[in-house]
C-alpha positions, 0 to 999 in steps of 0.5 A, a space after each residue: 305376192 308372197 301371200 298368194 304363193 303361200 296360199 297356193 302351197 297350202 291349197 295344194 298340200 290340202 288337196 294332197 292330204 284330202 286325196 290320201 285320206 280318201 285313199 285311206 278310207 278305201 283301204 280301210 273299207 276293203 279290209 273291213 269287208 274281207 274281215 266281215 266276209 271271213 267272220 261270216 264264213 267261219 260262223 257258218 262253218 261252226 253253225 253247220 258243225 253245230 247243226 250236224 251234232 244236233 242231228 246226231 243227238 236227235 237220231 233216235 235210231 242211233 240211241 236205240 242201237 247204242 242202248 242195245 249194244 250197251 246191254 248186250 255187248 254183242 259184236 253184231 250189235 256194234 256193227 250198226 254203230 260203227 257204220 254210223 260213225 264211219 258215215 260221219 267221218 267219210 261223208 261229213 268230213 270229220 277226222 274222228 267219231 267215237 262213242 263215249 260213256 257218261 264218264 268220258 271213257 272211250 267205248 267204240 270207234 269206226 274200226 272197233 272197240 277203244 280204251 282210255 278216256 277223253 281229255 279233261 276239257 272234253 269230259 267237262 264239256 260232256 257233263 255240261 252237254 248231258 245236263 243240258 241235253 244239247 250238243 256241247 262245243 270244246 272249241 279249238 284244242 291241242 292234245 297228245 291224243 292228236 297230232 293236229 289242232 282240232 275242233 271238238 263237239 259232243 252230241 249227247 244220246 239218251 234213252 228216254 231221260 237216261 243218258 247213254 253217253 255221247 258221240 265225240 266228233 273231232 275235226 282237223 282244223 287244218 283241213 276245214 277251218 284254217 283254209 277259210 282264213 287263207 282266201 284273199 281277193 288279191 295278191 298281197 305279200 303281207 295280208 293275213 287273217 288270224 283267230 285269237 282267243 283270250 284264255 285267263 290272263 293269256 291270249 292264244 293264237 289259234 290259227 297258223 301265222 303267215 310270217 312265223 313257224 309257230 304251230 297253231 295254239 302254241 304262241 301265247 302272249 300276256 292279255 295285258 299287252 305283248 309284242 302284238 299291239 293290235 291283238 292286245 287292243 282287240 282282246 281289250 275290247 277294241 273293234 273295227 279299224 286298228 293301227 299298231 304293231 303285229 307279232 313281227 313288230 311291223 306297223 300294220 292296219 288291222 280290222 278286228 271282229 268277234 265271231 258270233 257265239 264264240 270267244 274267238 276274235 278274227 283279226 285281218 291285217 296288212 302292213 301299212 308300208 304296203 297299203 299306203 306306199 303309193 299315197 305316202 309317195 304322193 304326199 311326199 311329192 306334194 311336200 317336196 313341191 311345196 318346199 321347192 316353191 317356198 325356196 323359189 319365193 325366197 330366192 325371188 324376194 332377194 332378186 326383187 330386192 337387188 335387181 332392177 325393175 325389168 329383172 323383177 318383172 321377168 322373174 315374176 313371169 317365170 314364177 307365174 309359169 312355174 305355178 301354172 305348171 305345178 297346178 296342172 301337175 297337181 290336177 293330173 296327180 289327183 285325177 280330178 278335172 274341173 269344168 263350168 257349164 253355161 246353161 245359156 250356151 249349152 256348153 261345158 268349159 273344160 280343164 285339161 284334166 277334165 278334157 282328158 277324162 272325157 277323152 277330148 283333145 286338150 283344154 276347150 269346150 264340150 257341147 251338151 249334145 256331145 255329152 248326151 251321146 257319151 252317156 251310157 244308154 242304161 244311164 242316159 234317161 236317169 242322168 238327164 232327169 237328175 240334171 234337169 231337176 238340179 238345174 231347175 231347183 238350183 241344188 247341188 249335184 252328186 252323181 255317178 254315171 258311165 260314159 262311152 268315150 268317143 275317142 277310144 270307145 272305152 266305158 268309164 265310170 265318172 263321179 261328178 260334184 257340182 253347184 249351181 248359181 247365177 253369174 254376175 247377178 244376172 239370171 244366167 245359170 251356171 254349174 261349176 264342179 269337178 269330175 273324177 274317173 272312178 273306174 278302178 274303184 268301181 271295179 274293185 267294189 265289184 270284185 269284193 261283191 263277187 268274192 262275198 257272193 262266192 263265199 256265201 254260195 260255197 257253204 250252201 252246196 253239198 260237195 259230193 252231189 252239188 245239190 243244196 245242202 242241209 243248211 240251204 234246205 233249212 233256210 228255204 224251209 223257213 222262207 217258204 213257210 212264211 210265204 205259205 202262211 201269207 198266201 194260205 197255201 200248203 208246204 210239202 216235204 219229201 224225205 228220200 232214202 236209198 234202199 240198203 245203201 250200206 249193203 251197196 257200199 259193203 259190196 261195191 265199195 265206197 267209191 262206187 257208193 259215192 257215184 251212186 249217190 251222185 247219179 241218184 241226186 242228178 236223177 232227182 234234180 232232172 225229174 223235178 218240173 218246177 223252178 221253186 222246188 228244192 232238191 237237197 242232200 240231207 246227209 249220207 244216203 238221204 235226200 229231201 225235196 221241198 215242194 212249195 204249194 203242193 198238197 199231200 196228194 200232189 206231193 205223193 205223185 211227185 214222189 212216185 215220179 222221183 222213184 221211177 226216175 231212180 229205177 230208170 237209172 237201172 243201177 245194179 244192186 246185187 244185194 238189194 231187194 226186188 229187181 236187183 237194182 238201186 231203188 229209193 223209199 220216199 216219205 211224204 208230208 204236207 202241212 197247211 200253215 195257220 193264218 193269224 186267226 187260226 187255232 192252236 195245233 198248227 206250227 206258226 214259225 219256220 223252226 216249228 214248221 221244219 220240225 213238224 214237216 221233218 218229223 212227219 216225213 221221217 215217219 212216212 219214210 220209216 213206214 215205207 221201209 217197214 212195208 217193203 221199201 221201193 214205195 212212196 208213203 203219204 204221212 198218216 196215223 199209221 206212220 206214227 207207230 213206226 217212230 215209237 217202236 222202230 223194227 231192228 231191220 230198219 236201224 
């Protein structure tokens, strides 16, 4: 008797421990998913900034304008440079944009000439960027020049092989980077994500802390260990799930990941007390029940020793009833029901919890037809096939499916684990297994998936026009190039520029300019006729249209349709050319990808295709500007001349 009761207690404790472990894995997996989504969001933000800096470096017109101004120092030659710097600040959300010489001396900002020098870290990064002829990143810094933590980039400019200097781009991390870490899919009171970086023998907290008032980049701790054990483990090389104390000394569950291409570590954490309170409560309840049963068994032994046989029999009956109630309570707490399927009678013998899960009254039987009618129509055929194969092969069954309960018409998700075998040595197949209601878990997984999708979509949409942004366009170009190469079809690109848009902004103001860009973007989108075409805002007043499968002549016809659509808006432009309305110029390029057996001269990869397409479309666009604007030009030999010596009127 004592041995049986002890086995029940141990079995119950094992059930509770398994349940707690499963719950812990769900919490760890959810925290890891949030951490990976935020790492991807931060990486996308950084890649976008690097791409914008690379575009500035590749801007030949900007380099030519800077070279002319460096030679003449004429105020009139500084105007285009100041407007370009102002465009970077206003349209690409930079806090500051400044021209510097090769020694790091400040030359020019959006509001006029500047004096002084960049900080030492920026000057070192400038020398490296000029030496490598590619943009440099300073990372997150604090300096007396700015009252906020900033992320800096350097876009070097050259006149031929001669370095002219660079454009120093400054981003306020409070407005663009830190909000990416503050987005959580639940209302947790302790959860937070933070960026840290090891600098020498110290670890620097790069982002704001939810539970302390220290400004970003001011809180530091020794790299070998400090008040925050999770940060110490992460900077020592640990990745994935971590348990330890945070900067408050609280026990936390954390997940650490490295941000690609940086020395940053992103740590997402939540207090253990908040994450596991419910699981711990259930565990203590199980232990209390086990202790109570042990005490009752000890008391029963004393009673059996002192009282007569009829009292011992009565005590045993009472304890048996208590054990059965405890098992029923444990079954309800774990939300797991048990069943046996008799294939010969075609009925399920259900436990009380299994009956409750399926919405049936009490403990009893459920016929096969009744179960089939409960199955969701979308899952019914597949579940019947899977169950039939398991029955025929006498194999284990592990499935998840939906049912629509007849008692309340609620749709619920079920998880079934079952084994098949013969009963009492006869050929009478029976299925014994467990069923668990996992509706809440599936809903949580779907919510995390929606959150991930929303974050991914957010970094691919231009906030002003709601069109695809440059990142999305680059991805489409690479994808469509590979598809065109396999299919042997052409790929066309239109580069579109709003004519005399700077004059429009100067005359009507930047708010009117933003509305104009929104109207032009909507007109371009409305005029497109195919689902596979992509309309994107390339930057500033430039747009791009990707036309899979379009030849040069077909793309030129589309360009003419778009140009007429913008003219049809009849937006007033007092300082424009021609009819006094807003117009566009369009450069058209189309390339036929090379197959495996093709000779050299035709780009093969998506990156080479993007370079060739954009270069040709840019050349055709400048040709359209040179020929008077408000027209579409298909790329040809005459377009190359514009790129070699662009006229001053087009800068």
